[in-house]
C-alpha positions as CSV (number, residue, x, y, z in Angstrom):
1,X,-26.6,-27.0,1.8
2,X,-28.3,-23.7,1.6
3,X,-26.3,-20.5,1.9
4,X,-27.3,-16.8,2.1
5,X,-25.1,-15.6,-0.7
6,X,-25.2,-16.5,-4.4
7,X,-22.7,-15.9,-7.1
8,X,-24.9,-15.1,-10.1
9,X,-23.3,-13.1,-12.7
10,X,-25.3,-11.6,-15.5
11,X,-24.7,-10.5,-19.1
12,X,-25.5,-6.9,-20.1
13,X,-26.8,-5.5,-23.4
14,X,-29.2,-6.2,-26.1
15,X,-26.8,-8.2,-28.2
16,X,-26.9,-11.1,-25.8
17,X,-30.4,-12.1,-26.8
18,X,-30.5,-11.1,-30.4
19,X,-31.6,-13.7,-33.0
20,X,-31.8,-16.8,-30.8
21,X,-31.4,-20.1,-32.5
22,X,-34.7,-22.0,-32.1
23,X,-33.0,-25.3,-32.8
24,X,-30.7,-25.2,-29.7
25,X,-32.2,-27.3,-27.0
26,X,-31.1,-29.3,-23.9
27,X,-31.0,-33.0,-24.7
28,X,-33.2,-33.8,-21.7
29,X,-34.7,-31.4,-19.2
30,X,-36.8,-32.0,-16.0
31,X,-38.6,-29.0,-14.5
32,X,-40.8,-28.8,-11.4
33,X,-41.9,-26.2,-8.9
34,X,-40.7,-26.7,-5.3
35,X,-41.4,-25.2,-1.9
36,X,-38.2,-23.8,-0.1
37,X,-38.9,-22.6,3.5
38,X,-36.9,-20.0,5.2
39,X,-34.6,-21.1,8.1
40,X,-32.7,-19.4,10.9
41,X,-30.0,-18.2,8.4
42,X,-32.6,-16.5,6.2
43,X,-33.9,-17.5,2.8
44,X,-31.7,-20.4,1.5
45,X,-29.9,-19.9,-1.8
46,X,-28.4,-22.9,-3.6
47,X,-25.6,-22.9,-6.1
48,X,-26.2,-24.9,-9.4
49,X,-24.1,-28.0,-9.9
50,X,-22.4,-28.8,-13.2
51,X,-22.6,-26.8,-16.3
52,X,-20.3,-25.1,-18.8
53,X,-16.8,-24.5,-17.5
54,X,-17.1,-27.1,-14.7
55,X,-15.9,-30.7,-14.3
56,X,-19.4,-31.8,-15.5
57,X,-20.0,-29.7,-18.6
58,X,-22.8,-31.9,-20.0
59,X,-25.1,-31.7,-17.0
60,X,-26.5,-29.0,-14.9
61,X,-28.8,-29.1,-11.9
62,X,-30.6,-26.1,-10.2
63,X,-32.2,-26.6,-6.9
64,X,-34.8,-24.0,-5.6
65,X,-33.8,-21.5,-8.3
66,X,-35.8,-18.3,-8.9
67,X,-36.9,-18.0,-12.5
68,X,-36.0,-14.3,-12.4
69,X,-32.4,-15.4,-12.2
70,X,-32.7,-17.8,-15.1
71,X,-34.4,-15.1,-17.3
72,X,-31.6,-12.8,-16.5
73,X,-28.9,-15.3,-17.4
74,X,-30.7,-16.5,-20.6
75,X,-31.5,-13.1,-22.1
76,X,-28.5,-11.0,-21.0
77,X,-30.1,-8.7,-18.4
78,X,-29.8,-8.1,-14.6
79,X,-32.7,-9.1,-12.4
80,X,-33.6,-5.5,-11.7
81,X,-33.8,-4.9,-15.4
82,X,-36.9,-7.2,-15.6
83,X,-40.4,-6.2,-14.9
84,X,-43.7,-8.0,-15.1
85,X,-45.5,-10.5,-12.8
86,X,-44.0,-10.8,-9.3
87,X,-44.0,-14.6,-8.9
88,X,-40.8,-15.3,-11.0
89,X,-38.9,-13.7,-8.1
90,X,-40.8,-15.7,-5.5
91,X,-41.7,-19.1,-6.8
92,X,-38.8,-21.6,-7.0
93,X,-38.0,-24.6,-9.2
94,X,-35.8,-27.6,-9.5
95,X,-34.3,-27.9,-13.1
96,X,-32.1,-30.7,-14.3
97,X,-30.8,-30.7,-17.9
98,X,-28.4,-32.5,-20.2
99,X,-26.2,-30.2,-22.2
100,X,-25.0,-31.2,-25.7
101,X,-21.3,-32.0,-25.6
102,X,-19.1,-29.1,-26.7
103,X,-21.7,-26.4,-26.2
104,X,-20.5,-22.9,-25.4
105,X,-21.7,-20.6,-22.6
106,X,-23.5,-18.5,-25.3
107,X,-25.2,-21.6,-26.7
108,X,-26.2,-22.7,-23.2
109,X,-27.9,-19.3,-22.6
110,X,-29.9,-19.8,-25.8
111,X,-30.9,-23.3,-24.7
112,X,-32.0,-21.9,-21.3
113,X,-34.0,-19.2,-23.1
114,X,-35.7,-21.9,-25.3
115,X,-36.5,-23.9,-22.2
116,X,-38.2,-20.9,-20.6
117,X,-40.2,-20.4,-23.8
118,X,-41.1,-24.1,-24.3
119,X,-41.9,-25.1,-20.7
120,X,-43.2,-21.8,-19.2
121,X,-44.5,-20.2,-22.5
122,X,-42.5,-17.0,-21.7
123,X,-43.3,-14.0,-23.9
124,X,-41.6,-10.7,-23.5
125,X,-40.3,-7.6,-25.2
126,X,-37.1,-5.6,-24.9
127,X,-36.1,-1.9,-24.9
128,X,-33.1,0.0,-23.5
129,X,-32.2,3.3,-21.7
130,X,-29.1,5.2,-20.7
131,X,-28.2,4.6,-17.0
132,X,-25.2,5.4,-14.7
133,X,-22.5,2.7,-15.0
134,X,-18.9,2.0,-14.2
135,X,-16.4,1.6,-17.0
136,X,-13.7,-1.0,-16.5
137,X,-10.5,0.4,-18.1
138,X,-6.8,-0.4,-18.2
139,X,-4.8,1.4,-15.5
140,X,-1.8,3.6,-15.9
141,X,0.8,0.8,-15.8
142,X,-1.2,-1.8,-17.6
143,X,-2.7,-5.2,-16.5
144,X,-1.1,-7.2,-13.7
145,X,-2.5,-10.5,-14.9
146,X,-1.5,-12.7,-17.8
147,X,-3.2,-14.6,-20.6
148,X,-4.6,-18.0,-19.6
149,X,-2.3,-21.0,-19.6
150,X,-3.3,-24.7,-19.4
151,X,-3.0,-26.4,-16.1
152,X,-2.8,-30.1,-17.2
153,X,0.3,-30.7,-15.1
154,X,-1.5,-29.8,-11.8
155,X,-2.5,-32.6,-9.5
156,X,-5.8,-32.7,-7.8
157,X,-5.4,-31.2,-4.3
158,X,-7.2,-32.2,-1.2
159,X,-7.1,-28.5,-0.2
160,X,-10.0,-26.4,-1.2
161,X,-8.6,-23.1,0.1
162,X,-5.0,-21.9,-0.2
163,X,-2.9,-20.2,2.4
164,X,-4.1,-16.7,1.3
165,X,-7.8,-17.7,1.5
166,X,-8.4,-18.2,-2.3
167,X,-10.3,-21.2,-3.5
168,X,-8.3,-23.9,-5.3
169,X,-9.7,-24.7,-8.7
170,X,-9.7,-28.2,-10.2
171,X,-6.8,-28.9,-12.6
172,X,-7.4,-27.4,-16.0
173,X,-10.7,-26.0,-15.1
174,X,-12.1,-22.9,-16.7
175,X,-14.3,-20.1,-15.3
176,X,-14.6,-18.1,-12.1
177,X,-14.6,-19.6,-8.6
178,X,-16.1,-17.2,-6.1
179,X,-15.7,-17.7,-2.3
180,X,-17.5,-15.2,0.0
181,X,-16.3,-15.5,3.6
182,X,-16.6,-13.2,6.7
183,X,-17.1,-10.0,4.8
184,X,-14.6,-10.7,2.1
185,X,-14.7,-12.1,-1.4
186,X,-11.9,-14.4,-2.7
187,X,-12.0,-14.9,-6.4
188,X,-10.0,-17.0,-8.9
189,X,-10.5,-16.7,-12.6
190,X,-9.1,-19.2,-15.1
191,X,-9.3,-18.8,-18.9
192,X,-11.8,-16.0,-18.4
193,X,-12.7,-13.1,-20.8
194,X,-12.6,-9.7,-19.3
195,X,-16.4,-9.3,-19.9
196,X,-16.9,-12.1,-17.3
197,X,-14.7,-10.2,-14.9
198,X,-16.8,-7.0,-15.4
199,X,-20.0,-8.9,-14.6
200,X,-18.4,-10.3,-11.5
201,X,-17.4,-6.8,-10.3
202,X,-21.0,-5.4,-10.6
203,X,-22.4,-8.1,-8.3
204,X,-24.2,-6.4,-5.3
205,X,-22.3,-6.4,-2.1
206,X,-18.9,-5.4,-3.5
207,X,-18.1,-2.8,-0.8
208,X,-19.1,0.8,-1.7
209,X,-20.6,-0.3,-5.0
210,X,-23.5,-1.9,-3.1
211,X,-25.7,1.2,-2.7
212,X,-25.4,2.2,-6.3
213,X,-25.4,-1.2,-7.9
214,X,-24.3,0.1,-11.3
215,X,-23.5,-2.1,-14.2
216,X,-19.9,-2.5,-15.1
217,X,-19.0,-2.2,-18.8
218,X,-15.8,-3.7,-20.2
219,X,-13.8,-0.9,-22.0
220,X,-10.4,-2.5,-21.6
221,X,-10.1,-3.6,-25.2
222,X,-8.5,-6.9,-24.0
223,X,-9.7,-9.7,-26.2
224,X,-8.0,-12.8,-24.9
225,X,-8.8,-15.1,-22.0
226,X,-6.9,-14.5,-18.7
227,X,-6.0,-16.0,-15.3
228,X,-6.4,-13.8,-12.3
229,X,-7.0,-13.5,-8.6
230,X,-8.7,-10.7,-6.7
231,X,-9.8,-10.2,-3.1
232,X,-12.0,-7.4,-1.8
233,X,-14.6,-6.2,0.7
234,X,-17.9,-8.0,0.4
235,X,-20.8,-7.3,2.7
236,X,-18.3,-6.2,5.3
237,X,-19.7,-5.4,8.7
238,X,-18.1,-3.1,11.4
239,X,-16.2,-5.0,14.1
240,X,-17.5,-2.8,16.9
241,X,-20.2,-0.3,17.8
242,X,-18.0,2.6,16.9
243,X,-18.0,1.4,13.3
244,X,-14.3,0.7,13.0
245,X,-13.2,-2.3,11.1
246,X,-10.3,-4.4,12.4
247,X,-8.2,-6.1,9.8
248,X,-9.3,-3.7,6.9
249,X,-10.1,-5.3,3.5
250,X,-9.6,-3.4,0.3
251,X,-12.6,-2.0,-1.5
252,X,-13.4,-3.4,-4.9
253,X,-12.1,-0.1,-6.5
254,X,-8.7,-0.4,-4.7
255,X,-8.5,-4.1,-5.4
256,X,-9.1,-3.7,-9.1
257,X,-6.4,-1.1,-9.3
258,X,-3.8,-2.6,-7.0
259,X,-4.3,-6.3,-7.8
260,X,-5.3,-6.3,-11.4
261,X,-3.8,-3.1,-12.8
262,X,-7.3,-1.9,-14.1
263,X,-9.6,0.8,-12.9
264,X,-13.3,1.4,-12.4
265,X,-14.5,4.9,-13.5
266,X,-18.0,6.4,-13.4
267,X,-19.7,6.4,-16.8
268,X,-23.0,5.8,-18.5
269,X,-24.2,3.0,-20.7
270,X,-27.3,1.8,-22.7
271,X,-28.8,-1.0,-20.7
272,X,-31.5,-3.4,-21.8
273,X,-34.9,-3.8,-20.0
274,X,-37.0,-6.9,-20.4
275,X,-40.8,-6.7,-19.8
276,X,-42.5,-10.0,-19.3
277,X,-45.8,-10.1,-21.2
278,X,-46.9,-13.6,-20.2
279,X,-45.5,-16.6,-18.3
280,X,-47.0,-19.8,-17.0
281,X,-46.5,-20.4,-13.3
282,X,-46.7,-24.2,-13.7
283,X,-44.3,-25.7,-16.3
284,X,-45.5,-28.1,-18.9
285,X,-45.0,-31.8,-18.3
286,X,-41.5,-33.3,-18.3
């Protein structure tokens, strides 16, 4: 089913694409261009199924994905940090791939980059510049979340949303589960590094961060993986013509401080920029 929101979280920084391993490949990959028409709800966006950190880590399927999003994921930049031909942000593709067992998220990104090079003959160059950012830092009283624990003893629940509105992850799953609903975001993280949380918080639509859309840089110094929950305003609309909002929802800044014991502070950071030099619109044969 198509939805209007997507939870695509991007890496930041030049280090993410340095020295890719040309030997890392998906075991099997099918790629084809598809036509996705707009509907009454707007332009449909489809979530990928499977992939690293899910219950099906050796398979991934994208439906109607924009290549701009895949380039961003593969090479560690945000979509707005990419320039070049316009069609990677308009044409859409179905991609199905088998992932080697035991592959990490970093290795997956390299495989994705190699797929773009092999099947679309992507060529690009990188540079960087200093831009406004937010620094994610530890709050005065320290973090309110704990290091990740295993959840082997959990039973599979028929409930997909708990009493507070948070999504219910599968037992012993890893990663971030993101549920946007009625102007609010409900997020559960399991066995997640803080860098992934930082990428989540910079996602457009997070309350007052939306107009600025600054990158968020992890400056917490926390090096483990963690379990957490956070709930904040997400594309919130006024409840009436006067602009008042009934049942107020915390902004992302308030939620980070009150629910996680961290803080977001204005800063600057060197951010990578990717310039596409050449890219084939039609992929090579499967």
